C-alpha atoms as one frame of an Amber mdcrd trajectory, in Angstrom:
protein
   0.000   0.000   0.000   1.300   3.482  -0.878   0.861   5.735   2.143   1.807
   9.393   2.672   2.326  10.449   6.298   2.232  14.178   7.019   4.306  15.040
  10.074   7.653  13.638  11.261   6.768  14.222  14.920   6.702  11.355  17.426
   3.354  10.006  16.220   4.316  10.262  12.551   7.716   8.669  13.171   6.232
   5.801  15.210   3.592   5.203  12.549   6.181   5.210   9.753   8.298   2.701
  11.667   5.353   0.352  12.226   4.073   0.531   8.646   7.505   0.255   7.050
   8.060  -3.069   8.815   4.969  -4.390   7.038   6.411  -3.637   3.588   4.256
  -0.624   2.776   5.520   2.121   0.476   5.869   5.025   2.913   6.646   8.693
   2.264   6.873  11.154   5.163   6.372  14.888   4.576   7.574  17.572   6.982
   8.979  21.105   6.815  11.823  20.121   9.173  14.604  18.550   7.088  16.525
  17.440  10.191  13.599  15.347  11.425  13.272  13.724   8.013  16.994  13.010
   7.801  16.902  11.212  11.156  13.975   9.084   9.980  15.590   8.339   6.619
  18.785   7.166   8.336  16.989   4.364  10.175  13.995   3.506   7.979  13.591
   2.449   4.357  11.129   5.220   3.455  10.807   8.203   1.154  10.831  11.758
   2.480   9.691  15.118   1.111  10.631  18.469   2.627   7.973  21.174   2.590
   4.728  22.490   4.047   2.537  19.351   4.276  -0.650  21.058   3.068   0.840
  22.645  -0.084  -0.382  21.070  -3.356   3.069  21.012  -4.972   4.607  19.378
  -1.896   1.939  16.660  -1.882   2.492  16.148  -5.606   6.244  15.720  -5.022
   5.424  13.143  -2.330   3.469  11.075  -4.861  -0.102  11.989  -3.970  -1.218
  11.289  -7.557  -1.299   7.538  -6.913  -1.294   7.290  -3.115  -3.760   4.879
  -1.544  -3.925   6.753   1.740  -2.960  10.047   3.356  -2.441  10.212   7.122
  -2.188  13.792   8.408  -0.707  13.802  11.921   1.135  17.129  12.111   0.827
  19.165  15.311  -1.470  21.660  13.552  -5.163  20.772  13.208  -5.601  23.347
  10.477  -2.694  21.996   8.433  -4.113  18.486   8.704  -7.589  19.586   7.617
  -6.326  21.604   4.653  -4.071  18.744   3.544  -7.040  16.350   3.488  -9.036
  18.854   1.431  -6.168  19.277  -1.050  -5.650  15.511  -1.310  -9.340  15.046
  -2.121  -9.814  17.994  -4.449  -6.627  17.639  -6.520  -5.607  13.996  -6.229
  -8.783  12.117  -5.266  -6.842  10.219  -2.599  -9.074   7.258  -1.652  -8.633
   7.417   2.127  -7.752  10.386   4.305  -7.049  10.096   8.036  -6.771  13.287
  10.058  -5.328  13.872  13.516  -7.204  16.536  15.472  -6.421  17.854  18.943
  -8.987  20.602  19.537 -12.216  19.416  21.154 -14.155  21.925  19.082 -13.198
  20.073  15.881 -13.435  16.557  17.313 -16.924  17.182  18.702 -18.294  18.531
  15.412 -18.975  15.434  13.258 -21.022  17.422  10.720 -17.773  19.084   9.633
 -16.619  15.910   7.928 -17.889  14.119   4.855 -17.958  14.310   1.034 -20.082
  17.470   1.135 -17.998  19.139   3.874 -14.332  18.620   4.798 -13.393  15.319
   3.100 -11.938  13.444   6.074 -12.685   9.726   6.222 -11.347   9.055   9.723
 -10.717  11.481  12.600  -8.082  10.452  15.140  -7.627  12.260  18.458  -4.537
  10.930  20.306  -5.537  12.873  23.412  -8.979  11.281  23.460  -7.521   7.817
  22.843  -4.941   8.250  25.625  -7.484   9.514  28.162  -9.847   6.612  27.368
  -6.952   4.175  27.739  -5.986   5.612  31.142  -9.591   5.500  32.328  -9.773
   1.786  31.500  -6.708   1.213  33.707  -8.333   3.123  36.558 -11.556   1.140
  36.213  -9.655  -2.150  36.547  -7.210  -1.775  39.464  -4.057  -3.856  39.108
  -4.186  -4.127  35.310  -1.214  -3.257  33.075  -3.213  -3.058  29.844  -6.926
  -3.291  29.088  -8.218  -3.803  25.547 -11.878  -3.850  24.510 -13.309  -5.957
  21.687 -16.784  -6.471  20.245 -18.151  -3.208  21.657 -16.852  -4.026  25.121
 -18.297  -7.545  25.424 -14.796  -9.041  25.573 -11.616  -7.743  27.192  -8.004
  -8.751  26.836  -6.163  -7.798  30.014  -2.512  -7.901  31.034  -1.601  -8.380
  34.696   1.616  -9.114  36.548   1.470 -12.391  38.472   2.235 -11.885  42.151
   2.571 -13.992  45.274  -0.877 -14.514  46.722  -2.513 -15.295  43.385  -3.987
 -18.841  43.552  -2.753 -19.697  40.030   0.841 -18.530  40.597   3.233 -21.527
  40.574   0.387 -23.664  39.216  -0.269 -25.141  35.776  -2.673 -23.115  33.621
  -5.031 -26.095  33.286  -5.872 -25.787  36.997  -7.616 -22.477  36.275 -10.759
 -24.377  35.297 -10.643 -26.275  38.597 -10.352 -22.991  40.527 -13.140 -21.317
  38.536 -15.484 -23.973  37.118 -18.177 -21.420  36.261 -15.911 -18.908  34.479
 -14.587 -19.472  30.962 -11.317 -17.762  30.073  -8.128 -18.317  28.133  -4.534
 -17.251  28.723  -3.498 -15.814  25.369   0.199 -15.258  26.081   2.776 -14.939
  28.817   5.805 -12.667  28.749   8.558 -13.844  31.064  11.637 -11.646  31.386
  10.412  -9.872  28.220  10.285 -13.077  26.186   6.974 -14.496  24.896   5.673
 -17.894  25.922   2.775 -19.499  24.074   0.858 -21.090  26.948  -0.055 -24.767
  27.038  -2.119 -26.576  29.634   1.003 -27.632  31.543   2.619 -24.166  31.459
   3.329 -22.974  35.001   2.684 -19.300  35.770   5.610 -17.818  37.666   5.882
 -14.763  39.850   6.453 -11.546  37.818   5.092 -13.102  34.608   3.131 -10.640
  32.496  -0.010 -12.632  31.744  -2.443 -11.723  28.949  -5.837 -13.358  29.375
  -9.148 -12.938  27.597 -12.654 -13.282  29.006 -16.128 -11.814  28.868 -16.050
  -8.393  30.525 -18.134  -9.491  33.498 -15.592 -12.228  34.338 -12.409 -10.151
  34.134 -12.105  -9.296  37.836 -12.615 -12.919  38.854  -9.816 -14.086  36.558
  -7.501 -11.303  37.760  -7.924 -12.554  41.315  -6.293 -15.829  40.246  -3.109
 -14.017  39.208  -2.635 -11.548  42.031  -4.083 -10.230  45.249  -7.214  -8.263
  44.404  -6.666  -4.500  44.463  -9.290  -2.358  46.158 -11.189   0.034  43.876
  -9.462   3.383  43.520 -11.014   6.398  45.231  -8.492   9.265  45.304  -6.807
  10.372  42.066  -4.209  13.132  41.659  -3.449  14.328  38.112  -0.353  16.400
  37.333  -0.836  18.403  34.137  -3.926  20.151  32.848  -3.280  19.860  29.111
  -5.611  18.180  26.643  -5.111  14.686  28.088  -5.322  15.800  31.727  -8.465
  17.813  31.073 -10.175  15.033  29.105  -9.344  12.442  31.744 -10.483  14.610
  34.655 -13.745  15.348  32.860 -14.415  11.627  32.309 -13.609  10.455  35.863
 -14.500  13.385  38.141 -17.933  11.995  39.034 -16.509   8.561  39.780 -13.394
   9.424  41.800 -12.257  12.168  44.166 -10.069  13.991  41.669  -7.450  16.698
  42.110  -5.619  18.303  39.193  -2.324  20.169  39.635  -1.457  22.705  36.922
   1.566  25.013  36.880   0.008  27.682  34.618  -2.345  30.060  36.410  -4.125
  30.998  33.163  -4.731  27.347  32.370  -6.057  26.812  35.918  -8.668  29.499
  35.255  -9.795  27.675  32.097  -9.894  24.292  33.834 -11.906  25.694  36.726
 -14.572  26.731  34.237 -14.701  23.440  32.326 -14.389  20.931  35.197 -17.303
  20.778  37.615 -16.274  18.176  40.194 -12.460  18.320  40.040 -10.391  20.329
  42.513  -8.080  22.414  40.295  -4.923  23.629  42.042  -2.231  26.040  40.922
   0.791  23.957  41.898   3.990  22.370  40.607   3.860  18.581  40.938   7.657
  18.390  41.063   7.674  20.233  44.416   7.664  17.978  47.463   5.724  20.453
  49.603   2.968  20.796  47.007   2.428  17.039  46.815   2.430  16.622  50.584
  -0.014  19.489  51.017  -2.451  17.848  48.610  -2.296  14.477  50.366  -0.101
  12.448  48.043   0.429   9.886  50.806  -3.280   8.979  50.704  -3.638   9.003
  46.903  -4.593   5.720  45.291  -3.172   6.795  41.923  -0.848   9.604  40.854
  -0.959  10.395  37.125   1.803  12.499  35.535   0.284  13.796  32.279   2.273
  16.898  31.321   3.866  17.225  27.874   7.384  16.874  29.309   8.714  13.321
  29.724  11.458  14.250  32.155   9.080  16.269  34.351   6.605  13.371  34.335
   9.244  10.844  35.338  10.682  12.977  38.137   7.305  13.946  39.619   6.209
  10.283  39.455   9.307   9.093  41.306   8.749  11.790  43.919   5.062  10.896
  44.300   5.907   7.222  44.804   8.535   8.027  47.410   6.026  10.219  49.243
   3.456   7.456  49.518   1.257   7.291  46.376  -0.041   3.721  46.108   0.196
   3.524  42.307   1.904   5.752  39.769   1.133   6.073  36.038   3.313   8.203
  33.795   2.765   9.595  30.297   5.883   9.013  28.179   6.055  10.527  24.690
   9.475   9.065  23.871   8.972   5.307  23.258  12.625   4.654  24.135  11.908
   5.645  27.731   8.966   3.305  28.252  10.904   0.103  28.927  13.412   1.992
  31.065  10.910   3.306  33.602   8.030   0.827  33.791   8.006  -1.818  36.470
  10.151  -0.100  39.072   8.828   2.759  41.132   6.703   3.759  38.137   3.974
   1.144  37.859   2.736   1.908  34.335   4.332   3.958  31.557   1.737   5.139
  29.030   2.755   5.827  25.430   0.168   7.940  23.585   1.896   7.085  20.306
   1.396   3.339  20.713  -2.220   3.783  21.800  -2.860   5.952  18.747  -1.123
   3.590  16.340  -3.511   0.799  17.306  -6.471   2.983  16.359  -4.822   3.927
  13.070  -3.910   0.372  12.113  -7.534  -0.793  12.073  -8.076   1.542   9.108
  -4.963   0.320   7.295  -5.169  -3.443   7.685  -6.523  -5.563   4.844  -9.665
  -7.597   5.450 -12.642  -6.876   7.661 -10.661  -5.881  10.762 -12.658  -3.854
  13.273 -10.192  -3.522  16.169  -6.413  -3.411  16.505  -4.440  -3.038  19.734
  -0.679  -2.605  19.733   0.925  -4.396  22.698   4.323  -4.744  24.292   5.570
  -1.445  22.875   4.501  -2.453  19.354   6.090  -5.936  19.238   2.809  -7.816
  19.731  -0.680  -7.161  18.469  -4.272  -8.159  19.179  -6.918  -7.873  16.467
 -10.621  -8.444  15.987 -11.501  -9.675  12.509 -14.857 -10.719  11.059 -14.922
 -14.092   9.305 -16.693 -14.199   5.929 -17.471 -16.832   3.327 -18.233 -20.523
   3.677 -16.363 -23.831   3.746 -15.440 -23.594   0.065 -14.296 -19.956   0.007
 -12.753 -19.434   3.459  -9.734 -20.996   5.163 -11.340 -20.599   8.594 -15.149
 -20.778   8.283 -16.498 -24.244   9.070 -13.266 -25.347  10.720 -12.577 -26.187
  14.332  -9.898 -23.945  15.833  -7.529 -26.890  16.307  -7.602 -27.485  12.512
  -6.817 -23.892  11.469  -3.266 -23.364  10.260  -2.387 -20.321  12.367   1.014
 -18.632  11.937   3.560 -19.435  14.677   2.996 -17.390  17.832  -0.649 -16.659
  16.957  -3.560 -17.748  19.111  -7.316 -17.304  18.831  -8.573 -16.095  22.198
 -12.307 -15.710  21.780 -15.176 -15.546  19.316 -18.218 -13.300  19.551 -21.297
 -14.702  17.816 -24.701 -12.999  18.016 -23.464 -10.925  20.981 -22.448 -14.074
  22.858 -18.855 -14.657  23.954 -17.288 -18.045  23.144 -13.833 -18.643  24.594
 -11.742 -20.260  21.863 -11.272 -23.878  22.878  -9.891 -26.293  20.277 -13.259
 -27.800  19.320 -15.042 -24.478  18.661 -16.026 -24.167  14.987 -15.836 -20.736
  13.337 -18.953 -19.600  11.493 -19.467 -16.802   8.983 -19.891 -13.348  10.569
 -18.093 -14.446  13.742 -15.920 -11.773  15.363 -12.619 -13.581  15.917 -10.134
 -12.129  18.415  -6.509 -13.109  17.835  -3.293 -12.453  19.731   0.080 -12.352
  17.931   3.309 -12.281  19.902   5.068 -11.394  16.617   3.186  -8.722  14.695
   5.265  -9.485  11.594   2.854 -12.379  11.072  -0.051  -9.985  10.461   0.070
 -10.406   6.672  -0.315 -14.181   7.091  -3.317 -13.652   9.354  -4.857 -11.230
   6.861  -4.406 -13.803   4.085  -5.938 -16.504   6.266  -9.160 -14.502   6.659
  -9.447 -13.371   3.036 -12.325 -14.818   1.068 -11.782 -16.708  -2.182 -12.992
 -15.204  -5.462 -15.838 -17.700  -5.804 -17.493 -16.010  -2.839 -18.202 -12.966
  -5.022
């Protein structure tokens, strides 16, 4: 697929890296030649220097025959104009637009063939705040991924002493919970993937990915670790787009405080947030955190736009008594360095956003994509089509499907009912099939597996 990415910022660079690995023809456009040179040095991509919304720049980037344009610059207006130019001059088939301002995101009538020709609107801030909220709603989780409109969840937890299944074979899970159906999709042990079998023993500190119907998730988590009490007190550091969106979505559910260093921004937040205590304070100051009760906070969230400030304030908050610390990290290289020590969860808005973008890029009827393990692994929801003669999966039991190495089917949703993917389950047409891949390089093989033969048409 020929794809033009507008913007060599962190999101654009991460997206280019992910798509280039899958053998797409990628061209990145940016006005900053230094950014492009850095990308070109490490990726096999094309680059074009210039203003991303200018017609001649898009033409030089190959817009005449591009299959897709993804506008992710830091300027909403540049992204919108670029999509308009791509449609009006080049008839680009698919246009994806990153927008940050709530005013644009919350105005769906702006977009369409008769308005601004944007096919898909992506808001990284909205995606990140939703992702963080899902972690707050499920205490003790490392990642939470929704499938089939929330009927099914894939959850990552760290196995700890006190969990009944720790140091036990996975097959004993059914003995512990005879009325709950679940499946362990993968285990990461010392950062290496293990495809679980019935006799696989879960060890302390394993990162366990399991899938279950949403109503059973907490019960399964209790097998892996001591159950965490529901969170009550939340302190947010940073009142930018992500901090504001998150506070707005959780303020009725939790006792929420928001610390913001800019007095002008505090005035704005005080007007928009109704149940959040907005404080003019610097979260990197020990006295400020102590004054606001950091030692009784269930979760401290560092959500400023400065990685170093987030890391330092998180370390300070943990030392001062915060039970759990979550930190926003824009630089993917930092994520592995900080997570798992005093910082419980490092959140990468780029990786969360890439998952949402990939669902619009993948071939086949894929309705959900989640990027896991800093982009190395992936979970997808794909709809099966065809019949026994036209499909490689429809009409077959899961044990007879030739899945790529490292790929497992976790669950199937059929007529709004969740079926955990045991070997004898037979896939039917229109099933929503949820797969986990420890090696995302196998995605093209999975896409081919679910493609329908020509006789179907």
